[in-house]
C-alpha positions in Angstrom: 6.8 -1.0 -28.9 4.1 -3.2 -30.5 4.6 -6.5 -28.8 8.0 -6.0 -28.2 9.5 -8.2 -25.6 11.5 -6.5 -23.0 14.5 -8.5 -22.0 16.0 -8.0 -18.7 19.7 -9.1 -19.1 20.0 -12.8 -18.6 16.4 -12.9 -17.6 15.7 -13.5 -13.9 17.9 -16.3 -13.4 20.8 -14.4 -14.5 20.5 -11.6 -12.1 22.6 -13.2 -9.3 25.8 -11.5 -9.0 28.3 -9.2 -7.0 28.6 -5.6 -6.5 30.2 -3.1 -4.5 30.1 0.7 -4.4 32.0 3.7 -3.2 30.1 6.6 -2.1 30.6 9.0 -5.1 27.7 11.1 -4.8 28.1 13.0 -8.1 27.4 16.8 -8.5 26.5 18.6 -5.3 23.7 21.2 -4.5 21.2 18.9 -6.4 17.5 17.8 -5.5 17.1 14.3 -5.1 13.5 12.9 -4.9 12.7 9.4 -4.3 9.2 7.5 -5.0 9.2 4.1 -3.7 7.0 1.2 -2.3 6.8 0.8 1.3 8.5 -2.4 2.7 11.8 -2.8 4.4 14.3 -3.7 1.9 13.3 -0.7 -0.1 13.8 1.7 2.8 17.1 0.0 3.5 18.3 1.1 -0.3 16.7 4.6 -0.1 18.0 5.1 3.5 21.5 4.1 2.4 21.5 6.4 -0.3 20.3 9.3 1.8 22.9 8.4 4.6 25.7 8.6 1.9 24.6 11.4 -0.2 22.3 13.8 1.6 24.7 16.1 3.1 25.9 17.2 -0.5 22.2 17.7 -1.8 20.0 20.9 -1.6 17.6 18.4 -0.4 17.1 14.6 -0.3 13.3 13.3 0.1 11.8 9.9 -0.2 8.1 9.1 -0.1 7.5 5.3 0.8 3.9 4.6 -0.2 1.9 1.6 -0.9 0.2 3.8 -3.7 3.6 4.2 -5.6 2.0 2.2 -8.4 -1.0 4.3 -8.8 0.7 7.6 -8.6 4.1 7.1 -10.4 3.2 8.1 -14.0 1.3 11.1 -12.7 4.0 12.1 -10.6 6.7 12.0 -13.5 4.6 13.4 -16.2 4.9 17.2 -15.5 8.3 19.0 -16.4 9.9 19.1 -14.0 8.8 15.9 -12.5 7.8 15.6 -9.1 10.7 12.7 -8.3 13.8 12.1 -9.9 13.8 8.4 -9.2 11.1 5.9 -9.0 12.0 2.4 -7.6 10.2 -0.1 -9.7 9.7 -3.7 -10.4 9.2 -5.8 -13.6 5.6 -4.2 -14.4 6.1 -0.9 -13.3 9.0 -0.4 -15.5 6.9 -1.0 -18.5 4.3 1.2 -17.1 6.7 4.1 -17.0 8.4 3.3 -20.2 5.0 3.1 -22.2 4.6 6.8 -21.5 8.5 7.8 -21.9 8.9 8.9 -18.4 12.3 7.1 -17.4 15.3 7.8 -19.2 18.1 5.8 -20.6 21.2 5.2 -18.0 24.1 4.2 -20.3 25.9 7.4 -19.8 25.4 7.4 -15.9 26.5 3.8 -15.8 29.6 4.5 -17.7 30.6 7.2 -15.0 29.1 5.5 -12.0 28.6 2.2 -12.6 32.0 0.5 -12.8 31.2 -1.9 -9.8 27.6 -2.9 -11.1 27.7 -6.2 -12.7 26.4 -6.3 -16.3 23.6 -8.9 -15.3 22.1 -6.2 -12.6 21.5 -3.8 -15.7 17.9 -3.9 -17.1 18.5 -3.4 -21.0 15.8 -2.8 -23.4 17.1 -2.6 -26.9 20.4 -1.4 -26.1 19.3 1.1 -23.8 20.0 0.5 -19.8 16.4 1.4 -18.2 17.0 0.3 -14.7 19.5 -1.1 -12.1 18.1 -4.3 -10.4 19.1 -5.0 -6.9 16.7 -7.7 -5.2 14.4 -10.5 -6.1 11.0 -11.1 -5.1 8.3 -13.8 -5.5 5.0 -14.8 -4.0 5.3 -18.2 -1.9 3.4 -20.1 0.8 3.6 -19.3 4.6 2.4 -22.2 6.9 2.0 -22.3 10.6 3.3 -26.1 11.3 1.9 -26.3 14.8 -1.6 -25.6 13.5 -1.2 -28.3 10.8 -0.2 -30.6 13.0 -3.0 -30.0 15.4 -5.3 -30.3 12.7 -3.6 -33.8 11.7 -2.0 -32.3 8.5 1.2 -34.4 8.4 3.0 -32.1 5.7 2.8 -28.6 4.5 1.1 -28.3 1.5 2.7 -28.2 -1.9 -0.2 -28.0 -4.2 -3.3 -25.7 -4.2 -5.6 -28.9 -3.7 -3.4 -29.7 -0.6 -3.7 -26.2 0.7 -7.5 -26.0 0.6 -8.0 -29.6 2.3 -5.6 -28.2 5.0 -7.7 -25.0 5.5 -10.6 -27.1 5.6 -9.1 -29.5 8.2 -8.1 -26.5 10.3 -11.7 -25.2 10.1 -13.2 -28.4 10.6 -10.9 -29.2 14.0 -12.3 -25.8 15.3 -8.7 -24.2 15.3 -9.4 -21.0 13.0 -12.5 -20.4 10.9 -10.5 -18.6 8.5 -7.1 -19.8 8.0 -6.1 -18.6 4.6 -4.7 -15.2 4.0 -3.7 -13.9 0.3 -3.3 -10.5 -1.2 -6.9 -9.9 -2.5 -7.3 -6.3 -2.4 -9.6 -5.0 -5.2 -7.3 -3.9 -8.1 -3.9 -4.8 -8.9 -3.7 -7.3 -6.0 -6.6 -9.5 -7.0 -5.6 -9.1 -10.5 -1.9 -10.5 -9.3 -3.7 -13.4 -7.4 -5.2 -14.4 -10.5 -1.8 -14.4 -12.8 -0.5 -16.7 -9.9 -3.1 -19.2 -10.3 -3.3 -18.6 -14.2 0.2 -19.4 -14.8 0.2 -22.4 -12.7 -2.6 -23.7 -14.9 -0.5 -23.0 -17.9 -2.5 -19.9 -19.1 -1.1 -17.5 -21.6 -2.2 -13.9 -21.5 -2.3 -13.3 -25.2 -2.6 -15.1 -28.3 0.8 -15.9 -29.7 2.6 -13.0 -31.4 -0.6 -10.8 -30.9 -1.9 -8.2 -28.3 -5.1 -10.2 -28.3 -6.2 -11.4 -25.1 -6.7 -15.2 -24.2 -7.5 -15.0 -20.4 -11.1 -16.3 -21.3 -9.7 -19.9 -21.4 -9.9 -23.3 -19.7 -7.0 -22.1 -17.9 -8.5 -18.8 -17.0 -11.7 -20.8 -15.6 -9.5 -23.1 -13.6 -7.5 -20.4 -12.1 -10.8 -18.6 -10.8 -11.9 -21.9 -9.6 -8.7 -22.1 -7.5 -9.1 -18.8 -6.0 -12.6 -19.4 -5.2 -11.7 -22.5 -3.1 -9.0 -20.7 -1.3 -11.1 -17.5 -0.6 -13.7 -19.9 0.9 -11.1 -20.0 3.9 -10.2 -16.6 3.8 -11.4 -13.8 6.1 -14.8 -12.0 4.6 -13.1 -9.0 4.1 -10.1 -10.5 2.0 -11.0 -8.0 -0.9 -9.8 -5.1 1.4 -6.6 -6.8 2.2 -3.2 -6.3 0.5 0.3 -7.1 2.1 0.4 -4.9 5.2 -3.1 -6.5 6.3 -2.1 -10.0 5.7 1.2 -9.7 7.4 -0.8 -8.0 10.3 -3.1 -11.1 10.4 -0.3 -13.5 10.4 1.6 -11.9 13.0 -1.7 -11.4 15.3 -2.1 -15.3 15.0 -5.2 -14.9 12.8 -3.9 -17.2 9.9 -2.3 -20.6 9.4 -1.9 -20.6 5.6 -0.9 -17.5 3.3 0.3 -16.8 -0.1 2.3 -13.5 0.5 5.3 -11.9 -0.9 8.9 -13.1 0.1 9.8 -9.6 1.0 7.3 -10.1 4.1 9.2 -13.1 5.3 12.0 -11.2 7.3 9.4 -8.9 9.2 7.2 -11.8 10.0 10.0 -13.8 11.3 11.6 -11.3 13.4 10.7 -10.7 16.9 8.5 -7.7 16.4 5.2 -7.2 16.3 4.4 -10.9 16.9 5.0 -14.0 19.4 7.5 -16.4 19.8 4.8 -19.0 19.3 3.8 -17.7 16.0 7.4 -16.7 14.5 9.1 -20.4 15.5 6.3 -22.1 13.8 6.2 -20.3 10.6 7.8 -22.0 7.8 8.3 -20.4 4.3 8.3 -23.1 1.2 7.7 -22.9 -2.5 4.2 -21.5 -3.9 1.7 -24.2 -4.4 1.5 -25.7 -7.8 -1.8 -27.3 -9.5 0.0 -30.7 -9.7 2.9 -32.3 -7.7 6.1 -30.9 -9.2 4.3 -28.8 -11.3 4.8 -24.8 -12.3 4.5 -22.9 -8.8 1.7 -20.2 -8.7 3.9 -17.2 -8.3 5.6 -14.7 -10.4 9.4 -13.8 -10.1 10.2 -10.3 -9.9 13.2 -7.9 -9.6 13.1 -4.5 -8.1 15.5 -1.6 -9.2 15.7 1.9 -9.7 15.3 4.1 -12.5 15.8 8.0 -13.1 13.0 10.1 -14.5 13.2 11.7 -17.9 11.7 15.1 -17.0 14.5 16.2 -14.5 17.5 18.0 -15.2 20.6 16.1 -16.2 22.4 17.3 -13.0 19.6 16.2 -10.9 19.5 12.8 -12.7 23.4 12.4 -12.4 23.0 13.2 -8.5 20.1 10.6 -8.0 21.8 7.7 -9.8 25.1 8.4 -8.0 23.3 8.3 -4.6 21.2 5.2 -5.2 24.3 3.2 -6.9 26.2 4.4 -3.9 23.6 2.4 -1.6 24.1 -0.9 -3.3 27.2 -1.9 -1.3 28.2 -4.9 0.6 27.7 -3.1 3.8 24.0 -2.1 3.3 23.4 -5.5 2.1 25.1 -7.2 5.7 23.2 -4.8 7.9 20.1 -5.8 6.1 20.5 -9.4 5.1 17.1 -10.8 5.9 15.1 -8.0 4.5 15.4 -9.3 0.8 16.9 -11.9 -1.7 19.5 -9.4 -2.4 21.3 -9.6 -5.8 24.4 -8.0 -4.5 27.8 -9.0 -2.9 27.5 -9.7 0.8 24.2 -11.5 0.8 23.8 -14.8 2.9 20.7 -16.6 2.1 18.7 -17.2 5.7 15.3 -18.6 6.7 13.6 -15.4 5.2 15.0 -16.2 1.9 13.9 -20.0 1.5 10.4 -19.4 -0.1 11.7 -17.1 -2.7 14.6 -19.6 -3.5 12.4 -22.8 -3.3 9.8 -21.0 -5.8 12.5 -20.0 -8.1 14.1 -23.4 -8.3 10.8 -25.0 -8.7 10.4 -23.1 -12.3 8.3 -20.1 -11.4 7.9 -17.7 -14.3 8.9 -14.1 -14.4 6.0 -11.6 -14.4 5.7 -10.8 -18.2 7.5 -7.9 -19.2 5.4 -6.8 -22.4 3.9 -3.4 -22.8 0.2 -4.1 -22.7 0.5 -6.3 -19.6 -0.3 -3.6 -17.5 -3.6 -3.0 -19.5 -4.6 -6.6 -18.9 -3.5 -6.4 -15.2 -5.8 -3.4 -14.6 -8.8 -5.2 -16.5 -8.3 -8.2 -14.3 -8.1 -6.0 -11.2 -11.3 -4.4 -12.1 -13.4 -7.2 -13.4 -12.8 -10.1 -11.0 -14.6 -9.1 -8.1 -18.1 -9.9 -9.1 -17.1 -13.4 -9.5 -15.2 -13.7 -6.1 -18.4 -12.2 -4.7 -20.5 -14.8 -6.3 -22.5 -12.5 -8.3 -21.4 -13.9 -11.6 -19.9 -17.0 -13.5 -16.1 -17.4 -14.3 -16.8 -17.4 -18.0 -18.6 -14.0 -17.6 -16.0 -12.5 -15.3 -13.4 -13.3 -18.0 -15.3 -12.0 -20.7 -15.5 -8.8 -18.9 -11.8 -8.7 -18.4 -11.2 -9.4 -22.0 -13.8 -6.5 -23.0 -12.1 -3.9 -20.5 -8.7 -4.9 -22.0 -9.6 -4.7 -25.6 -11.1 -1.1 -25.0 -7.8 0.1 -23.2 -5.8 -1.7 -25.6 -7.5 0.0 -28.8 -7.0 3.5 -27.0 -3.4 2.7 -26.4 -2.7 1.8 -29.9 -2.1 -2.0 -29.1 -5.0 -3.2 -31.1 -6.9 -1.8 -34.2 
């Protein structure tokens, strides 16, 4: 798989489509065990699969956890695997495929996927490896009332405007730490770098190779951008991921945020916050470096896979159950929980940020085998810079050194 680019049918923009599924649950008496992330849209899909097909299964279990990414490879390595399916995204599919832990779905799609549009089938070298059902991206969340109170006339559209707005809010005495971002040490801080790096035009690898190229002017600029933002973030930002940043927003402790689009619906609903906060929260495109530039975001799809190390009968029952969940009724009942790629979706306020970010030209998260190793190195090595303990150049040199070691062990570099 050396440097083999993985192609999701039609890429990100081509995923929009329609689908409707009948509740054909496949062979009865099987064990269906799902590992997934913990946010409302994923609960909706897995919950619909359970409602449709649990009665005919020997067992139906689902583990929704913020640690899914960290445990999925270990959980699917035994034979039999701990789970029959993992719900994945761009990066985690390659993570599992690199270890041969998910199976091609061609035969299952042929048997149960008559109503799945081709553009939702994530195909790699002719093998269908996942079925996509929703899109996601990071984007800007803003409190328009606090911006107005600070004398900021418009919602920021660039990083510089966002930093200036944060300064105005602090200087006005409105809020000492107005910015929230998912900056928890590890995957989240690595992804925050990715957003700024791609907005600055960075390339993770030298063309046609697996050699790193993040220690570059774009890499330094990306870190300086992050440094400017975290100046206005809560002192505990290196411990905060999506649940924490959403909580800060709903508690009225933030005015500007770069968060996932999938957090839009729970932030805008009438639970866990106040009308003052929800009515003044606006969702717009992710900030860019220059006006009209590439947004600081990565476009994602989420979809389901089937484990390699399970019986064919369990694989079939699991695929059938999850396919049965991707129907118009499920979408209409959970319309605002995601930017669904399925029939029945009506874009609402919660989808505006993702839609605007995609239309502004944000790039998909890279689907190349070694990107996970680079992401891990970024997550492990950037904290010292963000704490002020080393220079941007040194931090990026450390990233490249850590990546090279891992890439050699994995066979991507000699």
